MDAnalysis code that builds the backbone (N, CA, C; Angstrom):
import MDAnalysis as mda
import numpy as np

u = mda.Universe.empty(468, n_residues=156, atom_resindex=np.repeat(np.arange(156), 3), trajectory=True)
u.add_TopologyAttr("name", ["N", "CA", "C"] * 156)
u.add_TopologyAttr("resid", np.arange(1, 157))
u.add_TopologyAttr("resname", ["MET", "LYS", "THR", "ILE", "ASN", "LYS", "ILE", "ILE", "ILE", "ALA", "GLY", "ALA", "VAL", "GLY", "THR", "THR", "PHE", "MET", "THR", "LEU", "TYR", "SER", "MET", "LEU", "ARG", "SER", "LYS", "GLN", "ASP", "ASN", "GLN", "GLU", "TYR", "SER", "GLU", "PRO", "VAL", "LEU", "ILE", "ASN", "GLU", "LEU", "ILE", "ASP", "ASN", "SER", "LYS", "ASN", "LEU", "PRO", "ALA", "ILE", "LYS", "ASN", "GLU", "ILE", "THR", "HIS", "PRO", "ALA", "GLY", "TYR", "ILE", "LEU", "HIS", "TYR", "VAL", "THR", "GLY", "VAL", "GLY", "PHE", "VAL", "SER", "LEU", "TYR", "TRP", "LEU", "LEU", "TRP", "LYS", "LYS", "VAL", "LEU", "LEU", "ARG", "PRO", "SER", "GLY", "PHE", "ARG", "ILE", "VAL", "ILE", "VAL", "GLY", "GLY", "LEU", "SER", "GLY", "LEU", "THR", "GLY", "ILE", "ALA", "VAL", "TRP", "LYS", "ILE", "LEU", "PHE", "LYS", "GLN", "HIS", "ASN", "SER", "HIS", "PRO", "TYR", "ASN", "ASN", "ARG", "PHE", "GLY", "TYR", "TYR", "LYS", "GLN", "LEU", "LEU", "THR", "ALA", "HIS", "ILE", "ILE", "PHE", "SER", "ALA", "THR", "ALA", "LEU", "VAL", "THR", "TYR", "LYS", "ALA", "LEU", "GLY", "THR", "SER", "LYS", "ARG", "TYR", "TYR", "LEU", "SER"])
u.atoms.positions = np.array([
    [-29.008, 19.204, -63.427],
    [-29.324, 17.359, -63.926],
    [-30.493, 17.854, -65.190],
    [-30.416, 17.766, -66.155],
    [-31.945, 17.089, -67.043],
    [-32.492, 16.250, -66.647],
    [-33.742, 16.828, -67.081],
    [-34.802, 15.624, -66.243],
    [-34.703, 14.602, -66.664],
    [-34.279, 13.959, -67.392],
    [-34.359, 13.132, -68.464],
    [-33.156, 11.648, -67.763],
    [-32.216, 12.260, -67.386],
    [-30.894, 12.472, -66.979],
    [-31.027, 11.575, -65.647],
    [-32.354, 12.239, -65.002],
    [-32.227, 11.964, -63.471],
    [-33.413, 10.634, -63.706],
    [-34.574, 10.764, -64.896],
    [-35.155, 10.239, -64.297],
    [-34.751, 8.476, -64.336],
    [-33.516, 8.381, -65.634],
    [-32.964, 7.667, -66.056],
    [-31.826, 7.038, -64.841],
    [-30.703, 7.179, -64.345],
    [-30.274, 7.148, -62.760],
    [-31.375, 6.968, -62.127],
    [-32.124, 7.612, -61.093],
    [-33.105, 7.121, -60.489],
    [-34.160, 5.448, -60.823],
    [-34.464, 5.583, -62.032],
    [-34.962, 4.468, -63.051],
    [-34.347, 3.034, -62.780],
    [-32.438, 3.861, -62.880],
    [-31.483, 2.615, -63.084],
    [-31.317, 2.419, -61.465],
    [-31.556, 3.121, -60.709],
    [-31.436, 2.619, -58.938],
    [-32.001, 1.374, -58.564],
    [-33.407, 2.008, -58.694],
    [-34.248, 1.719, -57.814],
    [-34.488, 0.028, -59.325],
    [-34.170, -0.268, -59.959],
    [-34.556, -0.992, -60.248],
    [-33.055, -1.998, -59.302],
    [-31.508, -1.500, -59.544],
    [-30.965, -2.329, -58.709],
    [-31.276, -3.110, -57.228],
    [-31.710, -2.210, -56.750],
    [-32.572, -2.447, -55.592],
    [-33.339, -3.309, -55.553],
    [-34.099, -3.214, -56.083],
    [-35.485, -4.022, -56.098],
    [-35.169, -5.970, -56.875],
    [-34.455, -5.973, -58.066],
    [-33.297, -6.669, -58.030],
    [-32.904, -7.354, -57.832],
    [-31.797, -6.682, -57.008],
    [-31.208, -7.762, -56.001],
    [-31.812, -8.083, -54.479],
    [-33.215, -7.041, -54.709],
    [-33.982, -7.778, -53.176],
    [-34.438, -9.337, -53.708],
    [-34.997, -8.939, -55.255],
    [-35.326, -10.443, -55.483],
    [-34.617, -11.908, -55.504],
    [-33.722, -11.528, -56.596],
    [-32.361, -12.696, -56.231],
    [-32.447, -13.198, -54.309],
    [-32.137, -11.995, -53.754],
    [-31.966, -12.985, -52.368],
    [-33.812, -12.580, -52.152],
    [-34.762, -13.023, -51.775],
    [-35.619, -13.895, -51.467],
    [-35.842, -14.655, -52.101],
    [-35.244, -15.004, -53.605],
    [-35.254, -16.510, -54.797],
    [-33.943, -17.343, -54.074],
    [-32.816, -17.013, -53.283],
    [-32.502, -17.746, -52.075],
    [-33.046, -18.083, -51.108],
    [-33.660, -17.430, -50.720],
    [-34.750, -17.589, -49.250],
    [-35.134, -18.274, -49.119],
    [-35.744, -18.535, -50.515],
    [-36.772, -19.084, -50.809],
    [-36.802, -20.323, -51.554],
    [-35.912, -20.454, -52.164],
    [-35.457, -21.863, -52.999],
    [-36.678, -21.299, -54.139],
    [-36.517, -20.251, -54.410],
    [-37.858, -20.176, -55.990],
    [-37.178, -19.170, -56.555],
    [-37.845, -18.666, -58.363],
    [-36.912, -17.963, -59.186],
    [-38.402, -16.947, -59.061],
    [-37.911, -15.786, -58.285],
    [-38.724, -15.047, -58.301],
    [-37.468, -12.644, -59.085],
    [-36.163, -13.416, -59.590],
    [-35.550, -12.522, -59.973],
    [-36.410, -12.471, -61.743],
    [-36.817, -11.270, -61.772],
    [-37.724, -10.128, -62.824],
    [-36.944, -10.428, -63.917],
    [-35.413, -10.558, -64.236],
    [-35.141, -10.632, -65.941],
    [-34.158, -11.757, -65.655],
    [-34.153, -12.915, -65.051],
    [-34.238, -14.343, -65.660],
    [-35.869, -14.989, -65.415],
    [-36.922, -14.492, -65.227],
    [-37.914, -14.802, -65.579],
    [-38.379, -13.826, -66.688],
    [-38.505, -12.714, -67.513],
    [-37.918, -12.890, -68.536],
    [-37.768, -12.913, -69.492],
    [-36.617, -13.893, -69.131],
    [-35.659, -14.857, -70.195],
    [-36.093, -15.844, -70.141],
    [-36.457, -16.439, -69.126],
    [-37.478, -17.613, -69.310],
    [-38.633, -17.581, -70.314],
    [-38.960, -16.227, -70.603],
    [-40.982, -16.541, -70.865],
    [-39.665, -16.220, -72.347],
    [-38.940, -15.135, -72.843],
    [-38.856, -15.188, -74.071],
    [-37.859, -16.848, -74.338],
    [-37.424, -17.459, -73.954],
    [-36.425, -18.737, -74.467],
    [-37.833, -19.668, -74.490],
    [-38.782, -19.993, -73.864],
    [-40.411, -19.914, -73.880],
    [-40.961, -20.062, -75.629],
    [-40.873, -19.428, -75.922],
    [-41.638, -18.710, -76.874],
    [-41.223, -19.140, -78.141],
    [-42.137, -19.652, -79.150],
    [-42.009, -19.859, -80.079],
    [-41.669, -19.028, -80.788],
    [-42.182, -17.635, -81.211],
    [-41.655, -17.090, -82.316],
    [-40.447, -15.866, -81.395],
    [-39.959, -16.375, -80.605],
    [-38.310, -15.753, -80.624],
    [-37.446, -16.533, -80.256],
    [-36.009, -15.234, -80.324],
    [-34.800, -16.379, -80.563],
    [-34.887, -17.118, -78.838],
    [-33.912, -18.128, -78.929],
    [-33.891, -19.494, -78.231],
    [-32.893, -18.588, -77.328],
    [-32.827, -18.417, -76.031],
    [-32.051, -17.525, -75.063],
    [-30.472, -18.416, -73.989],
    [-29.317, -18.958, -74.361],
    [-29.331, -20.184, -73.975],
    [-28.857, -19.529, -72.210],
    [-28.388, -19.106, -71.626],
    [-28.682, -18.972, -70.178],
    [-29.841, -17.887, -69.625],
    [-30.548, -18.355, -69.346],
    [-32.223, -17.566, -68.847],
    [-31.505, -16.368, -67.670],
    [-30.050, -17.074, -66.353],
    [-29.246, -16.719, -66.041],
    [-29.300, -15.024, -66.210],
    [-27.227, -15.579, -67.069],
    [-26.670, -13.706, -67.523],
    [-27.087, -12.719, -68.897],
    [-28.189, -13.488, -69.672],
    [-28.462, -13.549, -70.730],
    [-29.537, -11.536, -70.713],
    [-28.998, -11.090, -71.407],
    [-28.639, -9.628, -70.933],
    [-30.107, -8.808, -71.208],
    [-31.187, -9.559, -72.334],
    [-32.616, -9.632, -72.533],
    [-33.190, -8.727, -71.873],
    [-33.023, -9.784, -70.651],
    [-33.542, -9.601, -69.190],
    [-34.106, -8.938, -68.773],
    [-32.767, -8.525, -67.984],
    [-32.277, -7.236, -68.071],
    [-32.188, -5.638, -68.202],
    [-32.475, -5.522, -69.781],
    [-32.483, -4.664, -70.428],
    [-33.804, -4.356, -70.008],
    [-34.535, -5.040, -70.243],
    [-36.288, -5.100, -70.553],
    [-36.938, -4.291, -69.000],
    [-35.779, -5.159, -68.083],
    [-36.551, -4.745, -66.686],
    [-35.733, -3.666, -66.347],
    [-34.226, -2.794, -66.756],
    [-34.856, -1.351, -66.511],
    [-34.809, -0.994, -66.838],
    [-35.288, -1.133, -68.472],
    [-36.223, 0.110, -69.172],
    [-37.062, 0.109, -68.420],
    [-38.065, -0.938, -67.832],
    [-39.631, -0.791, -67.354],
    [-39.408, 0.333, -65.958],
    [-38.090, -0.050, -65.464],
    [-37.958, 0.738, -64.249],
    [-38.128, 2.205, -64.513],
    [-37.309, 2.558, -65.453],
    [-37.668, 3.746, -65.963],
    [-38.705, 4.482, -66.334],
    [-39.486, 3.244, -66.597],
    [-41.007, 3.551, -67.410],
    [-41.732, 4.032, -66.211],
    [-41.065, 3.341, -65.259],
    [-42.254, 3.839, -64.147],
    [-42.126, 5.291, -63.071],
    [-40.587, 5.865, -63.380],
    [-39.625, 6.344, -62.834],
    [-40.762, 7.322, -64.143],
    [-40.796, 7.161, -64.610],
    [-41.650, 8.401, -66.316],
    [-42.908, 8.711, -65.341],
    [-43.583, 7.264, -65.559],
    [-45.005, 7.781, -64.790],
    [-45.181, 8.673, -63.527],
    [-44.230, 8.208, -62.515],
    [-44.561, 9.304, -61.213],
    [-44.064, 10.982, -62.118],
    [-42.991, 10.500, -62.756],
    [-42.661, 12.325, -63.343],
    [-44.111, 12.492, -64.254],
    [-44.824, 12.360, -64.892],
    [-45.806, 12.942, -66.074],
    [-46.998, 12.767, -64.787],
    [-47.059, 11.922, -64.071],
    [-49.239, 11.949, -63.072],
    [-48.536, 12.082, -61.485],
    [-47.264, 12.007, -60.784],
    [-47.666, 12.889, -59.377],
    [-45.540, 13.241, -59.301],
    [-45.630, 14.950, -60.019],
    [-44.130, 15.541, -59.323],
    [-44.025, 15.273, -58.510],
    [-45.311, 15.810, -57.753],
    [-44.835, 16.062, -56.519],
    [-43.909, 14.624, -54.928],
    [-44.752, 13.045, -55.610],
    [-43.885, 12.637, -55.060],
    [-41.680, 12.777, -55.175],
    [-42.111, 12.381, -56.355],
    [-40.027, 12.654, -57.032],
    [-40.255, 13.729, -56.596],
    [-40.118, 15.357, -55.920],
    [-39.541, 16.438, -55.584],
    [-39.773, 16.079, -54.030],
    [-40.437, 16.064, -53.806],
    [-40.805, 15.127, -51.778],
    [-41.228, 13.650, -51.279],
    [-40.338, 13.206, -51.134],
    [-40.865, 11.652, -51.206],
    [-40.671, 11.612, -49.810],
    [-42.250, 11.085, -48.906],
    [-42.006, 11.245, -47.628],
    [-42.682, 9.489, -47.128],
    [-42.388, 8.943, -45.751],
    [-42.636, 7.725, -46.262],
    [-43.858, 6.960, -46.536],
    [-45.239, 7.993, -46.357],
    [-46.080, 7.377, -46.697],
    [-46.500, 7.632, -48.336],
    [-45.793, 8.800, -49.130],
    [-45.506, 8.335, -50.715],
    [-45.029, 7.335, -51.038],
    [-43.888, 6.967, -50.538],
    [-43.527, 6.036, -51.290],
    [-44.026, 4.553, -51.236],
    [-44.623, 4.849, -50.097],
    [-45.540, 3.694, -49.362],
    [-46.811, 3.164, -50.124],
    [-47.625, 4.236, -50.438],
    [-49.010, 4.414, -51.481],
    [-47.720, 4.172, -53.126],
    [-46.324, 5.060, -53.167],
    [-46.720, 4.799, -55.087],
    [-45.641, 3.749, -54.802],
    [-44.955, 2.994, -54.415],
    [-44.565, 1.553, -53.785],
    [-45.676, 0.663, -54.378],
    [-46.886, 0.641, -53.267],
    [-47.849, -0.752, -53.293],
    [-48.715, -0.101, -54.792],
    [-48.622, 0.639, -55.352],
    [-49.270, 0.809, -56.652],
    [-48.698, 0.069, -58.450],
    [-47.343, 1.154, -57.650],
    [-46.338, 0.539, -58.718],
    [-46.187, -1.183, -58.191],
    [-46.711, -2.147, -57.380],
    [-46.623, -3.464, -57.106],
    [-47.857, -4.019, -57.741],
    [-49.246, -3.359, -57.127],
    [-49.885, -3.913, -57.617],
    [-49.813, -4.436, -59.183],
    [-49.340, -2.540, -60.013],
    [-49.300, -2.663, -61.411],
    [-48.441, -3.760, -61.839],
    [-47.633, -4.200, -61.352],
    [-46.096, -5.868, -61.298],
    [-46.857, -6.682, -61.176],
    [-47.833, -6.667, -60.538],
    [-48.897, -8.455, -60.031],
    [-50.011, -8.720, -61.193],
    [-50.566, -7.716, -61.481],
    [-51.457, -7.515, -62.657],
    [-50.830, -7.927, -64.069],
    [-49.631, -6.896, -64.175],
    [-49.090, -7.519, -65.780],
    [-47.773, -9.093, -65.727],
    [-48.248, -9.195, -64.387],
    [-47.193, -10.553, -64.722],
    [-48.212, -12.008, -64.054],
    [-49.060, -11.221, -63.908],
    [-50.247, -12.381, -63.671],
    [-50.777, -12.506, -65.627],
    [-50.980, -11.276, -66.239],
    [-51.274, -11.666, -67.908],
    [-50.160, -12.387, -68.117],
    [-48.645, -12.184, -67.553],
    [-48.102, -12.904, -68.656],
    [-48.048, -14.386, -68.565],
    [-48.011, -15.024, -67.258],
    [-47.835, -16.182, -67.653],
    [-49.310, -16.713, -67.459],
    [-50.843, -16.074, -67.428],
    [-51.574, -16.415, -68.379],
    [-51.507, -16.934, -69.714],
    [-50.543, -15.692, -69.997],
    [-50.683, -16.103, -72.022],
    [-50.092, -16.974, -71.973],
    [-48.993, -17.484, -71.933],
    [-47.577, -17.919, -72.277],
    [-47.865, -19.389, -72.029],
    [-47.627, -19.728, -73.235],
    [-47.900, -21.382, -73.376],
    [-47.080, -21.953, -71.867],
    [-46.073, -21.518, -72.027],
    [-45.055, -22.212, -71.552],
    [-44.176, -21.371, -70.892],
    [-44.954, -21.503, -69.437],
    [-44.704, -20.296, -68.767],
    [-43.295, -21.259, -67.355],
    [-42.972, -19.970, -67.087],
    [-41.797, -20.456, -65.917],
    [-42.987, -21.072, -64.916],
    [-42.417, -21.596, -63.948],
    [-43.569, -22.333, -61.817],
    [-42.519, -21.378, -61.184],
    [-43.347, -21.024, -60.577],
    [-42.458, -20.740, -59.362],
    [-43.883, -20.765, -58.444],
    [-43.851, -20.326, -56.822],
    [-44.643, -20.265, -55.913],
    [-45.100, -18.486, -56.291],
    [-46.566, -19.046, -57.244],
    [-46.824, -17.687, -57.386],
    [-47.320, -16.127, -56.338],
    [-48.036, -17.310, -55.147],
    [-48.476, -16.195, -53.338],
    [-47.406, -16.340, -53.404],
    [-45.533, -16.795, -53.660],
    [-44.639, -15.620, -52.883],
    [-44.326, -15.522, -53.937],
    [-44.165, -15.354, -54.756],
    [-44.363, -14.154, -55.801],
    [-44.167, -13.303, -55.868],
    [-45.733, -13.171, -55.786],
    [-46.766, -11.912, -55.773],
    [-46.385, -11.168, -54.399],
    [-46.253, -11.642, -53.244],
    [-45.583, -11.023, -52.748],
    [-44.539, -10.237, -52.378],
    [-43.533, -11.367, -52.277],
    [-42.114, -10.591, -52.591],
    [-42.771, -9.239, -53.531],
    [-43.027, -9.583, -55.130],
    [-43.075, -8.302, -56.017],
    [-43.608, -7.295, -55.680],
    [-44.753, -7.011, -54.796],
    [-45.484, -5.408, -53.987],
    [-43.683, -5.241, -52.790],
    [-43.132, -6.091, -52.640],
    [-42.539, -5.637, -51.238],
    [-40.649, -5.047, -52.104],
    [-41.042, -5.215, -53.414],
    [-39.600, -5.001, -54.186],
    [-40.265, -4.123, -54.590],
    [-41.414, -3.666, -55.460],
    [-41.556, -2.396, -55.064],
    [-41.347, -0.826, -54.778],
    [-42.205, -1.536, -53.147],
    [-41.865, -0.441, -52.275],
    [-40.649, -0.410, -52.660],
    [-39.444, -1.603, -52.493],
    [-37.954, -0.540, -52.901],
    [-37.595, 0.270, -53.282],
    [-37.658, 0.016, -54.574],
    [-37.046, 0.263, -55.980],
    [-38.270, 1.604, -56.597],
    [-39.655, 2.451, -55.268],
    [-40.458, 3.480, -55.302],
    [-39.687, 3.951, -54.107],
    [-39.194, 3.248, -53.115],
    [-37.696, 3.806, -52.205],
    [-36.765, 4.141, -52.953],
    [-35.878, 3.394, -53.031],
    [-34.627, 4.215, -53.875],
    [-35.249, 4.777, -55.333],
    [-35.561, 5.075, -55.955],
    [-35.795, 5.607, -57.175],
    [-35.740, 6.442, -56.680],
    [-37.318, 7.234, -55.782],
    [-37.873, 8.624, -55.645],
    [-36.146, 9.303, -54.201],
    [-36.147, 8.697, -53.726],
    [-35.003, 8.942, -53.222],
    [-33.674, 9.520, -54.048],
    [-33.218, 8.433, -54.555],
    [-32.453, 9.165, -55.769],
    [-32.528, 10.444, -56.822],
    [-33.554, 10.751, -57.412],
    [-34.376, 11.505, -57.922],
    [-34.453, 12.540, -57.128],
    [-34.485, 12.804, -55.786],
    [-34.958, 13.248, -55.208],
    [-33.301, 14.075, -54.635],
    [-32.330, 13.592, -54.098],
    [-30.948, 13.353, -54.084],
    [-29.786, 14.272, -55.888],
    [-30.523, 13.926, -56.505],
    [-30.086, 14.460, -57.831],
    [-30.439, 16.207, -57.744],
    [-31.198, 15.682, -57.629],
    [-31.323, 17.710, -57.158],
    [-32.282, 17.918, -58.017],
    [-33.163, 19.145, -56.981],
    [-34.833, 19.585, -57.818],
    [-33.927, 20.750, -58.453],
    [-35.126, 20.458, -60.163],
    [-35.158, 22.003, -60.623],
    [-36.494, 22.440, -60.962],
    [-36.464, 24.012, -60.638],
    [-37.200, 24.597, -60.818],
    [-38.909, 23.767, -62.326],
    [-38.079, 23.896, -62.834],
    [-38.325, 23.638, -63.946],
    [-38.967, 21.554, -64.347],
    [-40.412, 22.077, -64.615],
    [-40.983, 20.620, -64.806],
    [-41.760, 19.121, -66.287],
    [-40.584, 20.641, -67.133],
    [-40.757, 19.939, -68.040],
    [-39.127, 19.312, -68.539],
    [-39.087, 18.097, -69.678],
    [-38.272, 17.488, -70.207],
    [-37.148, 18.744, -70.739],
    [-35.448, 18.554, -70.301],
    [-35.390, 19.463, -70.811],
    [-33.507, 18.987, -71.558],
])
């Protein structure tokens, strides 16, 4: 299988499990933690972007979230191919933790820069976001590995 296809599939699988975890935590904590919904709310509350009638089901937030997931796996491939080829518990926690800290930083910037950002318990959101990124990394890395390793490290 071509590397680009493995990256896309691994990113999609990781993003799916991350999103499901965020949705579960949203229900448990009675807070909005689902990244696609929060993205849609940011879009809907922006003056320069078109209104979104249903933040929960509108595809824009989901598309942007999945593209971001594929972007993360692409970065894993560019920066640390070994983690994709031989994921271990330690590597998954390290990559997931670094991804989570990056995600937290991006969300903090988005919330701070947006005039009408969505409300949620920020501490709870960032805590679950860190765990969600570890889940993302675990499922994405294991999926990439399961799709087969190639001796070639370039995009084919």
